[in-house]
C-alpha positions as CSV (number, residue, x, y, z in Angstrom):
1,M,140.5,94.6,106.1
2,I,140.1,91.7,103.6
3,E,143.1,91.1,101.4
4,A,143.4,88.5,98.6
5,V,146.7,87.8,96.9
6,G,147.0,85.6,93.8
7,L,143.8,83.8,94.7
8,T,143.2,80.8,92.5
9,K,140.6,78.0,92.7
10,R,140.2,75.1,90.3
11,Y,137.6,72.4,90.3
12,G,139.1,69.6,88.2
13,D,139.7,71.1,84.8
14,K,137.6,74.2,85.5
15,T,139.2,77.3,86.8
16,A,136.7,79.3,88.8
17,V,139.0,82.0,90.1
18,Y,142.4,82.8,88.7
19,N,145.2,85.0,90.2
20,L,142.7,87.4,91.9
21,S,144.2,90.1,94.1
22,F,142.3,92.9,95.8
23,Q,141.7,94.7,99.1
24,V,138.5,95.5,100.9
25,R,139.1,98.5,103.2
26,P,137.2,99.5,106.2
27,G,135.0,102.6,106.4
28,S,133.3,102.1,103.0
29,V,130.8,99.8,101.3
30,T,132.6,97.7,98.7
31,G,130.4,96.2,95.9
32,F,131.4,92.9,94.4
33,L,130.1,92.6,90.9
34,G,130.4,90.1,88.1
35,P,128.2,88.0,85.7
36,N,126.8,84.7,86.7
37,G,129.6,82.1,86.9
38,S,132.3,84.7,87.3
39,G,133.5,83.3,90.6
40,K,132.0,85.7,93.1
41,S,130.5,83.0,95.4
42,T,133.6,80.9,95.2
43,T,135.7,83.9,96.2
44,M,133.5,84.7,99.2
45,R,133.6,81.0,100.3
46,M,137.4,81.1,100.2
47,I,137.4,84.3,102.3
48,L,135.3,82.5,104.9
49,G,137.4,79.3,104.8
50,L,134.6,77.2,103.3
51,D,136.8,76.4,100.3
52,N,140.5,76.0,100.2
53,P,142.3,78.0,97.5
54,T,144.3,76.1,94.9
55,A,146.9,78.9,95.0
56,G,147.3,82.2,96.7
57,Q,145.8,83.3,100.0
58,V,143.1,85.5,101.4
59,T,143.3,87.0,104.9
60,I,141.0,89.0,107.3
61,G,142.9,91.4,109.4
62,G,146.2,89.6,108.5
63,Y,144.9,86.1,109.4
64,P,143.2,83.3,107.5
65,Y,139.6,82.9,108.6
66,R,140.3,79.6,110.3
67,K,143.0,81.0,112.4
68,L,141.0,84.0,113.7
69,P,140.3,83.6,117.5
70,N,136.5,83.3,117.9
71,A,135.9,84.2,114.2
72,P,132.1,84.7,114.6
73,R,132.8,87.6,116.9
74,Q,135.0,89.2,114.2
75,V,133.4,88.3,110.9
76,G,129.7,88.1,110.1
77,A,128.4,86.7,106.8
78,L,125.3,86.0,104.8
79,L,125.9,83.6,101.9
80,D,122.8,81.4,101.9
81,A,119.7,82.6,103.7
82,K,118.2,79.1,103.4
83,A,121.0,77.5,105.4
84,V,118.8,77.2,108.5
85,H,117.1,74.2,110.2
86,G,113.5,74.6,109.1
87,G,112.1,73.1,112.2
88,R,113.8,75.5,114.5
89,A,112.3,78.8,115.6
90,A,114.0,82.0,114.6
91,R,115.0,82.9,118.1
92,N,116.3,79.4,118.9
93,H,118.3,79.4,115.7
94,L,120.1,82.6,116.7
95,L,120.4,81.4,120.3
96,S,122.2,78.3,119.2
97,L,124.7,80.4,117.2
98,A,125.2,82.7,120.1
99,Q,125.9,79.9,122.6
100,L,128.5,78.4,120.2
101,S,130.3,81.7,120.1
102,G,129.9,82.8,123.7
103,I,127.5,85.7,122.8
104,P,125.1,86.7,125.5
105,A,121.5,85.7,125.0
106,R,120.3,89.3,125.2
107,R,122.1,90.0,121.9
108,V,119.6,87.6,120.2
109,D,116.6,89.8,121.1
110,E,118.6,92.9,120.0
111,V,119.3,91.7,116.5
112,L,115.8,90.4,116.1
113,G,114.6,93.9,116.8
114,V,117.1,95.3,114.4
115,V,115.9,93.2,111.5
116,G,112.2,93.5,112.4
117,L,111.5,89.8,113.3
118,Q,110.7,90.3,117.0
119,D,107.0,89.5,116.4
120,V,107.8,86.2,114.7
121,A,110.7,85.1,116.8
122,G,108.8,82.0,118.0
123,R,107.8,80.8,114.5
124,R,109.7,78.0,112.7
125,S,111.9,79.3,109.9
126,K,110.5,76.8,107.4
127,G,107.3,78.9,107.2
128,F,109.3,82.1,106.5
129,S,109.0,83.9,103.2
130,L,112.1,84.6,101.1
131,G,112.3,88.1,102.5
132,M,111.9,87.0,106.1
133,G,114.6,84.4,105.5
134,Q,116.9,87.2,104.3
135,R,116.3,89.2,107.4
136,L,117.0,86.2,109.6
137,G,120.3,85.7,107.8
138,I,121.3,89.3,108.3
139,A,120.4,89.0,112.0
140,A,122.8,86.0,112.2
141,A,125.5,88.1,110.5
142,L,125.1,90.9,113.0
143,L,124.9,88.6,116.0
144,G,128.5,88.9,117.1
145,D,128.7,92.7,116.4
146,P,131.6,92.0,114.0
147,Q,134.0,94.4,112.3
148,V,134.0,92.6,109.0
149,L,130.7,91.8,107.2
150,L,130.1,89.9,104.0
151,F,126.7,89.8,102.3
152,D,125.8,87.8,99.1
153,E,122.6,89.2,97.5
154,P,121.3,90.7,100.8
155,V,118.2,92.4,99.3
156,N,117.0,89.2,97.4
157,G,113.2,88.8,98.2
158,L,112.9,92.0,100.2
159,D,110.1,94.5,99.6
160,P,111.0,98.2,98.8
161,E,110.9,99.1,102.5
162,G,113.3,96.2,103.2
163,I,115.6,97.2,100.4
164,L,115.8,100.8,101.8
165,W,116.5,99.4,105.2
166,V,119.4,97.2,104.0
167,R,120.9,100.1,102.1
168,N,120.8,102.4,105.1
169,L,122.1,99.5,107.3
170,M,125.1,99.0,105.0
171,K,126.0,102.6,105.0
172,S,125.7,103.0,108.8
173,L,127.9,99.9,109.4
174,A,130.6,101.4,107.1
175,A,130.3,104.8,108.7
176,E,131.2,103.1,112.0
177,G,134.5,102.0,110.5
178,R,133.5,98.4,109.6
179,T,134.5,96.5,106.5
180,V,131.4,95.8,104.4
181,F,131.7,93.6,101.3
182,V,128.4,93.2,99.3
183,S,127.8,91.1,96.3
184,S,124.8,91.9,94.2
185,H,123.3,91.9,90.7
186,L,121.1,94.9,91.2
187,M,123.1,97.7,89.6
188,S,120.7,100.4,90.6
189,E,121.0,99.4,94.2
190,M,124.8,99.2,94.1
191,A,124.9,102.7,92.6
192,L,123.1,104.0,95.7
193,T,124.9,101.8,98.3
194,A,128.5,101.1,97.3
195,D,131.4,103.5,97.5
196,H,134.0,101.3,95.9
197,L,133.6,98.4,93.3
198,I,135.5,95.2,92.6
199,V,134.4,93.7,89.3
200,I,135.5,90.3,88.1
201,G,134.7,88.3,85.0
202,R,135.5,84.6,84.4
203,G,137.4,84.5,87.6
204,Q,139.7,87.4,86.9
205,L,139.8,91.0,88.1
206,L,138.3,93.5,85.7
207,A,138.1,96.7,87.8
208,D,139.0,97.9,91.3
209,M,138.0,101.5,91.7
210,S,135.4,103.9,93.0
211,V,131.9,103.9,91.6
212,K,132.4,107.4,90.1
213,D,135.7,106.4,88.4
214,F,134.2,103.2,87.2
215,I,131.3,104.9,85.4
216,A,133.6,107.6,83.9
217,A,136.0,105.0,82.6
218,N,133.4,102.8,81.0
219,S,131.0,105.3,79.5
220,A,130.9,108.5,77.6
221,G,129.0,111.5,78.9
222,F,127.0,113.7,76.5
223,A,125.1,117.0,76.5
224,R,121.5,117.1,75.5
225,V,120.6,120.3,73.6
226,R,117.1,121.4,72.5
227,T,116.2,124.4,70.4
228,P,112.6,125.8,69.8
229,D,110.5,123.1,68.1
230,T,108.7,125.8,66.0
231,E,112.0,126.9,64.4
232,P,113.7,123.8,62.9
233,Q,116.2,126.0,61.0
234,L,117.8,127.0,64.3
235,R,118.5,123.4,65.1
236,E,120.3,122.9,61.8
237,K,122.2,126.1,62.3
238,L,123.4,125.0,65.7
239,S,124.3,121.5,64.5
240,T,126.5,123.0,61.8
241,A,128.2,125.3,64.3
242,L,128.8,122.6,66.9
243,A,130.3,120.2,64.2
244,E,132.6,123.0,63.0
245,A,133.8,123.5,66.6
246,G,134.8,119.8,66.9
247,G,131.7,118.3,68.5
248,Q,129.9,115.1,67.4
249,V,126.2,115.8,67.0
250,L,123.5,113.2,66.8
251,P,119.8,113.9,66.4
252,E,117.4,112.1,68.9
253,Q,113.9,110.9,68.2
254,D,112.2,113.8,70.1
255,G,114.0,116.5,68.1
256,A,116.8,117.2,70.6
257,L,120.5,116.9,69.9
258,R,123.1,114.7,71.6
259,V,126.4,116.4,71.6
260,T,129.7,114.8,72.6
261,G,133.3,116.2,72.6
262,L,132.4,119.7,73.8
263,P,131.8,120.8,77.4
264,L,128.6,122.5,78.4
265,P,130.1,126.1,78.7
266,R,131.5,125.8,75.2
267,I,128.1,124.6,73.8
268,S,126.4,127.6,75.5
269,D,129.0,130.0,74.0
270,I,128.5,128.6,70.5
271,A,124.7,128.9,70.8
272,H,125.1,132.5,71.9
273,D,127.5,133.4,69.1
274,T,125.2,131.9,66.5
275,D,122.2,133.7,67.9
276,V,120.3,130.4,68.7
277,R,117.9,130.2,71.6
278,L,118.1,127.1,73.7
279,W,115.2,125.4,75.4
280,E,117.4,122.8,77.1
281,L,121.1,122.3,77.8
282,S,121.7,119.5,80.3
283,P,124.6,117.1,81.0
284,H,123.9,113.3,80.9
285,Q,126.1,110.5,82.2
286,A,125.7,106.7,81.8
287,S,124.3,104.8,84.7
288,L,126.3,102.1,86.6
289,E,124.3,99.5,84.8
290,E,125.3,100.8,81.4
291,A,128.9,101.1,82.4
292,Y,128.9,97.6,83.9
293,M,127.3,96.1,80.8
294,R,129.9,97.7,78.6
295,M,132.8,96.4,80.6
296,T,131.5,92.8,81.1
297,Q,130.0,92.2,77.7
298,G,132.9,90.0,76.8
299,A,132.9,88.1,80.0
300,V,129.3,86.8,80.0
301,D,129.1,83.0,79.8
302,Y,125.3,82.6,79.7
303,R,123.5,84.6,77.0
304,S,119.8,84.4,76.1
305,T,118.7,84.2,72.4
306,I,115.6,85.3,70.6
307,D,112.8,82.7,70.9
308,Q,112.0,81.8,67.3
309,K,108.5,80.4,67.6
310,A,108.6,78.9,64.1
311,G,111.7,76.9,65.1
312,L,109.8,75.3,68.1
313,Q,106.8,74.1,66.1
314,Q,106.7,70.7,64.4
315,P,106.5,70.9,60.6
316,L,103.1,69.9,59.2
317,P,103.0,66.6,57.3
318,P,102.8,66.8,53.5
319,G,99.4,67.8,52.3
320,A,98.1,68.9,55.7
321,Q,96.5,72.3,56.1
322,P,97.2,74.7,59.0
323,P,94.4,74.9,61.6
324,M,91.6,77.4,60.9
325,P,91.5,80.4,63.2
326,V,88.6,80.5,65.6
327,P,86.1,83.2,64.4
328,G,86.1,86.2,66.6
329,Q,89.1,85.1,68.7
330,G,91.0,88.0,70.1
331,Q,88.2,90.4,69.5
332,P,86.4,92.3,72.4
333,G,83.6,90.2,73.8
334,W,85.0,86.8,72.6
335,Y,85.1,84.1,75.3
336,A,86.4,80.6,75.1
337,P,83.7,77.9,75.0
338,P,83.3,75.8,78.1
339,P,84.9,72.3,78.3
340,P,82.9,69.4,76.9
341,Q,80.4,67.9,79.3
342,Q,80.4,64.2,80.3
343,G,76.7,63.5,80.0
344,G,73.8,65.8,80.9
345,Q,73.0,69.1,79.2
346,P,75.8,71.3,77.8
347,F,76.7,74.4,79.7
348,A,74.5,77.3,78.5
349,A,73.4,80.6,79.8
350,P,69.7,81.4,80.3
351,Q,68.0,83.0,77.4
352,G,68.3,86.8,77.6
353,G,70.5,86.6,80.6
354,P,74.3,86.9,81.1
355,G,76.4,84.4,79.2
356,P,79.2,82.3,80.4
357,Y,82.2,84.1,82.0
358,G,80.3,87.3,82.1
359,A,79.5,87.4,78.3
360,P,76.2,88.8,77.3
361,G,73.7,86.1,76.7
362,A,71.8,85.4,73.5
363,P,68.4,87.1,72.9
364,A,65.4,85.2,74.0
365,A,64.1,82.9,71.3
366,A,60.5,83.1,70.1
367,P,58.1,80.5,71.5
368,G,58.4,77.2,69.7
369,A,61.7,78.0,68.0
370,D,64.9,76.2,68.6
371,A,67.5,78.1,70.7
372,P,70.5,79.2,68.7
373,N,73.9,77.7,69.7
374,P,76.1,80.5,70.9
375,Y,79.2,78.5,70.1
376,A,78.2,77.4,66.6
377,Q,80.5,78.4,63.7
378,H,79.2,79.5,60.4
379,A,79.8,77.0,57.5
380,P,82.5,78.2,55.1
381,Q,81.2,79.6,51.9
382,A,81.7,77.4,48.8
383,P,84.1,78.8,46.2
384,Q,82.6,80.3,43.1
385,G,81.8,77.8,40.4
386,Q,80.8,75.0,42.8
387,A,77.3,74.1,43.5
388,Q,75.9,75.0,46.9
389,P,74.7,72.0,49.0
390,P,71.0,71.7,49.2
391,A,69.4,73.3,52.2
392,A,67.9,70.9,54.8
393,P,64.1,70.8,54.6
394,P,62.3,72.6,57.3
395,Q,61.7,70.6,60.5
396,A,58.4,70.3,62.2
397,P,58.9,71.6,65.8
398,A,55.7,69.8,67.0
399,Q,56.9,66.3,65.8
400,P,58.7,64.5,68.7
401,P,62.2,63.3,67.9
402,V,62.7,59.6,66.9
403,A,64.9,57.6,69.1
404,P,68.2,56.7,67.6
405,A,68.5,53.3,65.9
406,P,70.7,50.7,67.6
407,V,74.1,50.3,66.1
408,A,76.8,47.7,66.4
409,P,79.0,48.1,69.4
410,S,82.1,48.5,67.2
411,A,80.8,51.7,65.6
412,P,80.0,54.9,67.4
413,A,76.4,55.9,67.6
414,A,75.5,58.7,65.1
415,P,73.2,61.5,66.2
416,T,69.7,61.5,64.5
417,K,67.4,64.3,63.6
418,P,63.6,64.5,63.8
419,E,61.8,63.0,60.9
420,D,60.7,65.4,58.2
421,A,57.0,66.1,58.1
422,R,55.5,64.6,55.1
């Protein structure tokens, strides 16, 4: 059993944990919950003797961790899956831990098989994925076959099969009479794994109770009632009757009714007495996540805000116009133009063939005609009342282009057009 009494830890002027007292009993999985920065990791480090408490004490089986004889044989822990020498193979890493604790070498192969790493036992851990590193850390915690186990985010990086395996592993360890203490931010997983909860916020204890009691104390159950959709007058009739009986009735978006303050048998009797047929009458209770959010909403230190895009943009200088939207952008079939080319011909698709990035190409041009530019934008129409610019005279396709005239080095060369036929 793990027992903390008046546990307090300060770092300078910051109090990470304050007057924390709880017990973690054997035979059940105890979940350790709290927002980021609430002091969960600090508490687990003090349990394992990695940090000295400023005040109070925490014991395992009646002894501080540092005074336990051969502590790795009695306590197994996973706090940081990356706390492994990257150049050491998985088996050698576990073997070194076993030799330090007097654990037989055969136990190394046993735990590698338990966590599913027997096929990669000879690989260096620096090449492991996040999930493989988690499995190696769990293997190290199980190495001494301890009676007390502590896990900090054990399912981090695991695939669904690995998450299910960890869940069943925790339950089986607790069923053997071991003390299992698990910290996690996955409320849905804690609801399926934990039997008891210890919740802290800003270093102080918020709750110490079973999962069922925690949800009941921090949420309000309700009944969902549905009447025939083809007869809306029945819904109004039932709503009035339920309100007169002391219930609180709220309509939902799909036409059902949310009823609180009345048990299901009473709702059924009222519907029968008012001659209203029911299509649905079902109880609903908040999830662990909803209950947790409701309890810890005042103990969250790091809150996200709405990203106001307008506040992140630089204001335009006086007199500047906002950029014109690209014609056709966002519409089906629109593709971004290719990047500008450094010399040579610009990127273009064959006439009549598929265009860039899979876009349909332009139709084949008639012989002797210039190929249309698929990325050209139409000139904006002049406002009414202004004279239209004169159209360019027709160009003679047979006349060869005239070479550009030399210009001064200080000015960029301007493109030239073929001479007009006279």
